VOPAGU-2260 file (C-alpha; in pm, 1 decimal, decimal comma):
REM VOPAGU-2260
SITE   aa  ch    i         X         Y         Z
SITE  MET   A    0    -725,0   -1021,7   -2203,8
SITE  SER   A    1    -587,7   -1354,7   -2426,9
SITE  GLY   A    2    -238,4   -1507,8   -2372,7
SITE  LYS   A    3      14,8   -1311,2   -2190,3
SITE  ASP   A    4     -16,8    -909,0   -2167,3
SITE  LEU   A    5     211,6    -700,4   -1995,3
SITE  ILE   A    6      37,6    -482,8   -1795,8
SITE  PHE   A    7     338,4    -297,3   -1605,9
SITE  LYS   A    8     662,6    -330,8   -1574,1
SITE  SER   A    9     945,2    -101,7   -1415,6
SITE  LYS   A   10    1343,3    -175,1   -1395,8
SITE  GLU   A   11    1570,8      98,8   -1211,3
SITE  MET   A   12    1904,2      58,7   -1082,2
SITE  THR   A   13    1877,8     166,0    -675,1
SITE  THR   A   14    2049,7     125,9    -401,2
SITE  ARG   A   15    2024,6    -209,2    -209,5
SITE  LYS   A   16    1838,4     -13,8     110,6
SITE  GLU   A   17    1600,7     114,0    -103,5
SITE  ALA   A   18    1509,3    -193,3    -273,6
SITE  ALA   A   19    1481,1    -366,6      52,9
SITE  GLY   A   20    1188,4     -21,9     100,7
SITE  VAL   A   21    1008,5    -162,5    -146,6
SITE  LEU   A   22     975,4    -484,2     -55,6
SITE  ARG   A   23     883,9    -430,0     207,1
SITE  GLN   A   24     588,3    -192,7      76,1
SITE  ILE   A   25     502,5    -472,9    -125,9
SITE  ALA   A   26     482,4    -696,7     126,7
SITE  THR   A   27     253,2    -517,7     366,9
SITE  LYS   A   28      12,8    -463,4      51,9
SITE  LEU   A   29      36,3    -858,9     -32,7
SITE  GLU   A   30    -142,4    -931,6     344,3
SITE  THR   A   31    -395,9    -641,9     271,4
SITE  GLY   A   32    -495,9    -828,8    -100,9
SITE  SER   A   33    -399,4    -535,6    -314,2
SITE  ILE   A   34    -111,8    -334,1    -457,5
SITE  ASN   A   35    -159,6     -58,3    -623,7
SITE  LEU   A   36     145,8      -2,8    -911,3
SITE  VAL   A   37     221,9     352,5   -1009,4
SITE  LYS   A   38     446,4     500,4   -1256,8
SITE  GLU   A   39     465,3     810,5   -1435,1
SITE  ASN   A   40     117,9     792,9   -1631,4
SITE  GLU   A   41      73,8     380,6   -1532,7
SITE  ASN   A   42    -157,7     346,5   -1277,1
SITE  VAL   A   43    -242,0     -59,6   -1189,0
SITE  ILE   A   44    -425,5    -204,8    -912,3
SITE  LEU   A   45    -418,5    -627,7    -817,9
SITE  SER   A   46    -679,4    -717,1    -646,8
SITE  ILE   A   47    -458,6   -1104,9    -477,4
SITE  PRO   A   48    -688,1   -1379,9    -343,6
SITE  GLU   A   49    -574,9   -1544,8      -2,3
SITE  ASN   A   50    -352,2   -1787,3    -180,7
SITE  VAL   A   51     -70,7   -1753,4    -442,0
SITE  GLU   A   52     223,4   -1960,3    -584,8
SITE  MET   A   53     554,6   -1825,5    -500,4
SITE  GLU   A   54     842,5   -1880,9    -672,2
SITE  ILE   A   55    1189,2   -1787,7    -594,2
SITE  GLU   A   56    1474,1   -1828,1    -789,6
SITE  ALA   A   57    1890,1   -1697,7    -758,6
SITE  LYS   A   58    2054,8   -1731,3   -1072,1
SITE  SER   A   59    2434,9   -1732,1   -1182,1
SITE  LYS   A   60    2532,9   -1593,9   -1541,3
SITE  ASP   A   61    2924,9   -1570,6   -1606,3
SITE  LYS   A   62    2974,1   -1362,3   -1922,6
SITE  ASN   A   63    3264,0   -1172,3   -2029,2
SITE  ASN   A   64    3472,3   -1205,5   -1719,5
SITE  LEU   A   65    3167,6   -1122,3   -1487,0
SITE  THR   A   66    2939,4   -1248,2   -1287,7
SITE  LYS   A   67    2585,4   -1146,1   -1324,1
SITE  LYS   A   68    2372,7   -1254,2   -1026,4
SITE  LYS   A   69    1981,9   -1255,8   -1010,3
SITE  LEU   A   70    1723,6   -1314,6    -737,6
SITE  GLU   A   71    1416,0   -1320,8    -864,4
SITE  ILE   A   72    1054,7   -1330,1    -645,8
SITE  GLU   A   73     731,1   -1444,2    -841,2
SITE  ILE   A   74     395,3   -1471,4    -698,4
SITE  GLU   A   75     129,1   -1609,9    -934,2
SITE  TRP   A   76    -272,8   -1654,8    -833,2
SITE  LYS   A   77    -550,6   -1827,5   -1018,5
SITE  GLU   A   78    -888,1   -1788,6    -871,6
SITE  GLY   A   79    -955,9   -2150,0    -727,2
SITE  GLU   A   80    -623,7   -2243,1    -688,3
SITE  ALA   A   81    -487,0   -2341,2    -336,4
SITE  ALA   A   82    -173,0   -2313,1    -207,1
SITE  THR   A   83      97,1   -2547,8    -138,5
SITE  GLY   A   84     446,6   -2554,9      46,5
SITE  SER   A   85     604,9   -2317,7     192,2
SITE  VAL   A   86     970,8   -2168,3     204,5
SITE  LYS   A   87    1195,9   -2029,1     476,5
SITE  ILE   A   88    1418,9   -1737,0     437,2
SITE  LYS   A   89    1723,6   -1715,0     678,8
């Protein structure tokens, strides 16, 4: 692959409880070092090294008298990179 290639994407409306359940499943699989993403006829297996870069962003955007909030959790890795820092969730 060269450049940025989208290999999997999922976006759907869900309940807060269901979203939390998916995040728990991702966390469990992340600990094992392998995540299998499945949606309809798509299947992507990610092998995740011990050290990853984690980014958490909270955003707010006002548009047409409505405020849209967004929480993004991104996990990125390159072979041979070491992890730095830590974040606490309260």
